[in-house]
C-alpha positions, 0 to 999 in steps of 0.5 A: 542411788542409781548405778550403771554398768555395761555387762556381757552376758549370754542372756538378758538379765530379767530378775532382781537376783540376776541384776543384784549379782552384777553389783554384789562387789559394790560396797554402796549397796550393802543394806539397800533394796533394789527398787527398779532396774532397766536392761537395754541391749547395746547393739554398738557394743556387741557389734564392736566387740571383736572377741565375742564376734570372732569366737562366736560365744553367743554373748551380747552387751547390755546396759544395766541401770539399777536404782537402789534405796 
């Protein structure tokens, strides 16, 4: 099963535990193993977010794709 999520974070998620924590509320992953994940910087989302740009919170948008089995 492939799940997708757009996240706002101060640093790019790089470990399986960080990625899994973003999907912890999803009942569909209960008992499933994280097979792989991909994190891409979302430049458009980061530039268009007026809150993070105006308040300079050093947060960026990322597209997170995770494959569970």
